[in-house]
C-alpha positions as CSV (number, residue, x, y, z in Angstrom):
1,M,-19.8,11.4,2.8
2,L,-18.8,10.8,-0.3
3,T,-18.0,13.7,-3.0
4,I,-18.9,12.7,-6.9
5,L,-17.9,15.2,-9.6
6,E,-17.4,14.7,-13.4
7,S,-14.6,17.3,-13.6
8,L,-11.7,18.8,-11.8
9,P,-12.3,21.5,-9.2
10,E,-11.2,24.5,-9.8
11,G,-7.2,25.5,-8.1
12,F,-6.9,21.5,-8.3
13,L,-4.0,21.2,-9.7
14,E,-2.1,23.7,-7.8
15,T,-2.7,23.1,-4.3
16,P,-1.0,21.0,-2.2
17,A,-2.0,17.9,0.0
18,R,-1.9,19.7,3.2
19,E,-4.4,22.6,1.5
20,L,-6.5,19.9,-0.1
21,H,-9.6,20.5,2.3
22,R,-9.9,24.0,1.0
23,L,-11.5,22.5,-1.7
24,L,-12.8,19.1,-1.0
25,T,-15.1,18.7,2.3
26,G,-14.3,15.0,2.4
27,P,-13.7,11.8,0.2
28,T,-14.2,12.5,-3.1
29,L,-14.4,10.5,-6.4
30,I,-13.5,12.4,-9.6
31,H,-14.5,10.9,-13.0
32,L,-12.9,12.3,-16.4
33,P,-13.0,11.3,-19.7
34,G,-10.8,9.8,-22.2
35,R,-10.4,8.2,-25.2
36,R,-10.8,4.8,-24.0
37,P,-13.9,4.8,-21.7
38,A,-12.7,2.0,-19.4
39,P,-11.6,4.0,-16.7
40,L,-8.0,3.3,-15.0
41,F,-8.6,3.8,-11.2
42,V,-6.1,6.2,-9.0
43,S,-6.7,6.3,-5.3
44,V,-4.2,8.9,-3.2
45,L,-4.1,10.2,0.4
46,L,-5.3,7.0,1.9
47,H,-3.2,7.8,4.1
48,G,-2.9,11.7,4.4
49,N,0.8,11.9,5.1
50,E,1.1,10.4,1.8
51,D,1.2,12.8,-0.8
52,S,3.2,11.4,-3.8
53,G,0.5,10.2,-5.5
54,V,-1.8,13.6,-4.9
55,V,1.7,15.0,-7.0
56,A,1.8,12.8,-9.9
57,L,-1.7,13.0,-10.8
58,Q,-1.3,16.9,-10.9
59,T,1.8,16.8,-12.9
60,V,-0.2,14.4,-15.7
61,L,-2.8,16.4,-15.0
62,R,-1.1,19.6,-15.9
63,A,0.6,18.2,-18.6
64,Y,-2.5,17.4,-20.5
65,G,-4.2,20.8,-20.0
66,Q,-7.1,21.0,-22.1
67,R,-6.3,17.8,-24.4
68,R,-8.1,15.0,-24.1
69,L,-6.8,11.8,-21.7
70,P,-6.0,8.2,-24.0
71,R,-8.2,6.8,-21.3
72,A,-10.5,7.2,-18.6
73,L,-9.6,8.1,-15.4
74,S,-11.7,8.2,-12.3
75,I,-9.9,9.9,-8.8
76,L,-10.7,9.4,-5.4
77,V,-8.7,11.7,-3.2
78,G,-9.1,10.1,0.0
79,N,-8.2,11.6,4.3
80,V,-8.3,15.3,3.1
81,A,-9.0,15.9,6.9
82,A,-6.1,13.7,7.8
83,A,-3.6,15.5,4.9
84,R,-4.1,19.4,6.3
85,Q,-2.3,18.1,9.8
86,G,0.3,15.9,7.9
87,L,-1.2,12.4,9.6
88,R,-1.4,9.4,8.3
89,R,-5.0,9.4,10.0
90,L,-6.5,11.6,12.7
91,D,-7.0,9.8,16.0
92,R,-10.7,9.4,15.6
93,Q,-10.3,7.7,12.4
94,P,-10.6,4.5,11.6
95,D,-7.6,3.9,8.7
96,Y,-8.8,5.0,5.1
97,N,-7.1,1.7,4.1
98,R,-8.9,-0.6,5.9
99,V,-12.7,0.6,5.5
100,W,-12.8,-0.8,1.2
101,P,-15.9,-4.2,1.4
102,G,-14.6,-7.0,2.8
103,G,-13.2,-5.2,5.7
104,D,-14.0,-6.4,9.3
105,R,-16.9,-5.1,11.1
106,P,-19.0,-3.0,8.3
107,G,-21.1,-0.9,9.0
108,E,-18.8,0.2,11.6
109,F,-17.7,3.6,10.5
110,P,-19.3,6.4,7.6
111,E,-16.2,5.9,5.5
112,Q,-16.8,2.3,5.1
113,A,-20.0,3.1,3.1
114,A,-18.3,5.9,1.6
115,M,-16.0,3.4,0.2
116,A,-18.3,0.8,-0.8
117,E,-19.9,3.3,-2.9
118,V,-16.9,4.1,-4.8
119,H,-16.3,0.4,-4.9
120,R,-20.2,-0.5,-6.8
121,R,-19.4,3.0,-8.9
122,M,-16.0,1.7,-10.3
123,Q,-17.5,-1.7,-10.8
124,E,-20.3,-0.3,-12.9
125,R,-18.3,1.5,-15.2
126,G,-15.9,-1.5,-16.3
127,L,-12.7,-0.7,-14.8
128,F,-9.5,-1.4,-16.8
129,A,-6.9,-1.3,-13.5
130,S,-6.5,0.2,-9.8
131,I,-3.7,1.9,-8.7
132,D,-3.1,2.6,-4.9
133,I,-0.5,4.7,-4.3
134,H,1.2,5.3,-1.3
135,N,4.7,6.2,0.6
136,N,6.2,4.5,3.1
137,T,8.8,6.2,6.3
138,G,11.3,4.0,6.7
139,I,14.4,3.4,4.5
140,N,12.2,1.0,1.2
141,P,13.3,0.4,-2.4
142,H,10.2,1.4,-4.9
143,Y,8.1,-1.6,-5.3
144,S,4.9,-2.9,-5.7
145,V,2.2,-5.2,-3.8
146,V,-0.3,-7.8,-5.6
147,N,-2.7,-10.3,-4.3
148,R,-3.1,-11.9,-7.7
149,L,-0.1,-13.5,-9.7
150,D,-1.6,-13.8,-13.0
151,S,-0.2,-12.7,-16.0
152,S,-1.9,-9.4,-16.4
153,V,-1.3,-7.8,-12.5
154,L,2.4,-9.0,-13.4
155,Q,2.6,-7.1,-16.3
156,L,1.1,-4.1,-14.7
157,A,3.3,-4.4,-11.6
158,L,6.7,-4.1,-13.4
159,L,5.4,-1.2,-15.0
160,F,6.2,0.6,-12.0
161,S,9.3,-1.8,-10.5
162,R,10.5,-5.2,-11.1
163,T,10.5,-5.4,-7.7
164,V,7.1,-7.1,-6.8
165,V,5.7,-8.3,-3.3
166,W,2.5,-11.1,-3.3
167,F,0.2,-10.5,0.0
168,R,-3.0,-12.3,0.3
169,G,-3.8,-8.8,1.4
170,L,-5.5,-6.9,5.0
171,P,-8.9,-6.6,5.1
172,G,-10.4,-3.8,3.9
173,T,-7.6,-3.0,2.0
174,Q,-8.2,-1.4,-1.3
175,T,-5.9,-3.3,-3.9
176,T,-8.0,-6.9,-2.2
177,A,-11.4,-5.5,-2.8
178,F,-10.3,-4.6,-5.9
179,S,-8.2,-7.5,-7.4
180,P,-10.9,-9.5,-8.2
181,I,-12.6,-7.1,-10.5
182,C,-9.5,-6.0,-12.7
183,P,-5.6,-5.6,-12.6
184,A,-5.0,-4.2,-9.1
185,L,-1.9,-3.2,-7.5
186,T,-0.4,-1.2,-4.2
187,V,2.5,1.2,-5.2
188,E,5.3,1.8,-2.3
189,C,6.8,5.2,-3.9
190,G,9.4,5.3,-0.9
191,K,9.0,8.1,1.5
192,A,6.8,11.6,0.8
193,G,8.7,14.9,-0.3
194,S,11.1,13.2,-2.8
195,P,10.6,15.1,-6.4
196,A,12.3,11.3,-7.9
197,N,9.4,9.5,-5.8
198,E,6.3,11.9,-7.4
199,A,8.0,11.1,-10.9
200,H,7.9,7.8,-10.9
201,A,4.3,7.7,-9.8
202,A,3.4,10.3,-12.6
203,R,5.6,7.8,-15.0
204,L,3.4,4.7,-13.7
205,I,0.3,6.7,-14.1
206,E,0.8,8.3,-17.8
207,A,2.4,4.1,-18.8
208,C,-0.7,2.9,-17.6
209,L,-3.3,5.9,-19.4
210,H,-1.4,4.9,-22.8
211,L,-2.2,0.9,-22.2
212,A,-4.8,-0.1,-24.3
213,S,-4.4,-3.7,-23.4
214,F,-2.4,-5.9,-21.1
215,P,0.5,-8.2,-22.6
216,T,-0.8,-12.0,-23.1
217,H,2.4,-13.2,-22.9
218,D,4.2,-14.5,-19.3
219,V,6.7,-12.5,-17.5
220,P,10.1,-13.0,-17.5
221,E,11.6,-15.2,-14.4
222,Q,14.6,-12.4,-15.5
223,D,12.4,-9.6,-14.8
224,I,10.9,-10.3,-12.0
225,D,12.1,-10.2,-8.2
226,L,9.3,-11.6,-6.3
227,Y,8.6,-11.7,-2.6
228,H,6.2,-13.6,-0.6
229,T,4.8,-11.9,2.6
230,V,4.9,-14.3,5.2
231,A,3.9,-12.5,8.6
232,T,3.2,-8.8,10.4
233,V,4.9,-7.6,12.7
234,R,3.6,-5.7,15.5
235,V,4.3,-4.1,18.8
236,A,1.8,-6.0,21.2
237,P,-0.8,-2.2,22.6
238,S,0.7,-3.1,25.8
239,V,4.0,-2.7,25.3
240,S,6.0,0.4,25.5
241,F,8.8,1.0,22.6
242,A,11.7,3.0,21.2
243,F,14.4,3.4,18.8
244,G,17.5,3.9,21.0
245,N,15.9,4.4,25.0
246,A,17.1,1.2,27.0
247,L,13.8,2.5,29.3
248,A,11.3,1.0,26.8
249,D,9.9,-2.5,27.1
250,V,11.6,-2.9,24.1
251,D,14.8,-0.9,22.6
252,F,14.8,-1.2,18.9
253,A,17.8,-0.7,16.9
254,P,17.8,3.4,15.8
255,Q,18.7,2.3,12.5
256,L,16.3,-0.8,12.2
257,D,15.2,0.3,8.7
258,H,18.5,0.3,7.3
259,M,17.2,-3.9,7.1
260,N,14.5,-3.4,4.7
261,F,14.6,-5.3,2.0
262,R,17.4,-7.4,2.9
263,Q,18.2,-11.1,3.5
264,L,18.5,-11.6,6.9
265,E,20.1,-14.4,8.8
266,P,18.9,-16.1,11.8
267,G,20.1,-14.6,14.9
268,T,19.6,-10.7,13.6
269,V,19.2,-8.7,16.6
270,F,16.2,-6.2,15.9
271,G,16.8,-4.7,19.5
272,R,16.4,-4.9,23.1
273,T,13.7,-5.9,25.4
274,R,13.1,-7.1,29.1
275,L,9.9,-9.4,28.2
276,D,9.3,-12.6,27.0
277,S,7.5,-12.1,24.0
278,P,6.4,-8.4,23.2
279,L,5.8,-8.7,19.4
280,D,2.4,-9.7,18.0
281,V,3.3,-12.0,14.6
282,R,0.8,-13.0,12.5
283,D,0.5,-14.8,8.8
284,E,-2.2,-14.2,6.5
285,D,-4.7,-16.6,8.2
286,G,-3.8,-14.9,11.3
287,R,-2.2,-17.9,13.1
288,D,0.4,-16.5,15.8
289,L,4.2,-17.0,14.7
290,A,5.9,-14.9,17.2
291,A,7.8,-18.0,18.2
292,D,8.7,-19.1,14.8
293,F,9.8,-15.9,13.8
294,F,11.9,-14.3,16.9
295,D,14.1,-15.5,20.4
296,C,13.8,-13.4,23.1
297,R,16.6,-14.6,24.9
298,D,19.3,-12.5,27.0
299,G,17.3,-9.5,26.6
300,K,17.8,-9.5,22.6
301,I,15.4,-10.0,20.5
302,A,16.7,-11.9,17.1
303,L,15.1,-13.4,14.2
304,R,15.2,-17.2,14.3
305,R,14.7,-17.7,10.7
306,A,16.0,-16.2,7.7
307,A,13.2,-13.7,6.4
308,T,13.6,-10.3,4.9
309,P,11.7,-7.2,6.3
310,A,9.8,-4.6,4.9
311,M,8.4,-1.4,5.8
312,L,10.3,-1.2,8.9
313,T,10.0,2.6,10.1
314,L,11.1,4.7,12.9
315,D,8.3,6.3,13.3
316,E,6.5,5.4,16.6
317,R,3.0,7.0,15.7
318,I,3.2,4.5,12.5
319,V,4.0,1.9,14.1
320,R,1.0,2.4,16.7
321,Q,-1.3,2.6,13.7
322,D,-0.4,0.1,11.6
323,C,2.5,-2.4,12.5
324,L,6.5,-2.3,12.9
325,C,6.9,-4.2,9.5
326,Y,6.3,-7.6,7.2
327,L,8.8,-10.4,6.7
328,M,8.9,-12.0,3.0
329,E,10.9,-14.3,1.7
330,R,11.7,-14.5,-2.2
331,L,9.4,-16.5,-4.3
332,P,11.4,-18.1,-7.2
333,F,9.2,-18.8,-10.2
334,A,8.7,-22.4,-10.0
335,R,6.9,-21.9,-7.1
336,H,4.9,-18.7,-8.4
337,E,3.1,-20.5,-11.1
338,R,1.9,-23.8,-8.7
339,A,1.0,-21.0,-6.0
340,A,-0.9,-18.6,-9.0
341,P,-3.7,-21.1,-9.5
342,A,-4.6,-21.4,-5.7
343,M,-4.5,-17.6,-4.5
344,C,-6.4,-16.9,-7.3
345,E,-9.6,-19.2,-5.8
346,S,-8.8,-17.9,-2.5
347,L,-10.5,-14.9,-3.5
348,P,-13.9,-13.8,-3.7
349,G,-15.3,-12.9,-7.5
């Protein structure tokens, strides 16, 4: 299923994401040489409707032309079949960002073997850093997600944005798989199709290609806005929902995604419901926190405690395939310094 190339396919730099299926038969790993041999690994299109990473890579590589890159670059182009239809994934497919080593039910899908092969080959090359580029469908600032809190990872994250989210990670995600090996992060570039978002991702890639090593000094507290993901919110599979339709089991506020990255106080209403407990809310260890975070009395879904949401979306298909949102809390640096050793110990490798 995986194709491995040592050069760019002809026409790659001019082909939009929705047409890459004409050049690539499936997930494709492309190795490009550079002056520094330890490669930067960049994965794009793990979700087929998120194409800012493709455009960013094309922009950077067109600028170099025939010149040698300052650092070796390995590119994984993921779900070209879903990209053809502008979808996160096809109904028959697994999520390409849930099939990496460490995920649930290994061996269930051929995509798991493909990503395990990518993981193995990139380890053999002695990785410098890993970046997984994504878009989202709601209103969010540009931010990065890290699984570790050591200095090199945070220095890498700050090349993209001062807004950084610490998340122990979902099983089978690219960043969770690579975090024990090298500085690794997921970057969220806002909505797809925006030239500004694509340009920001291109600047990150360019900066990483020129970086000889990571600074050894700690990140100054004033340079970073650090959050910790404390819960993932999903709509129960049996529950119908909508955004502005009172006939659904859950009728969320039509502008719900405007709450992203806002500190919400207890009592903030997400929507209305006729059910007692329509939301599935889990912490990083899978514990049920629905009653801790939400009160569903009097037909309203309201927060019980202060929280900051991220990735709230009005796209019903995305809610079903992934989640409604993540809930976060600000993480002051004093707590970050205490949390970092325990976090690193919890990861394998």
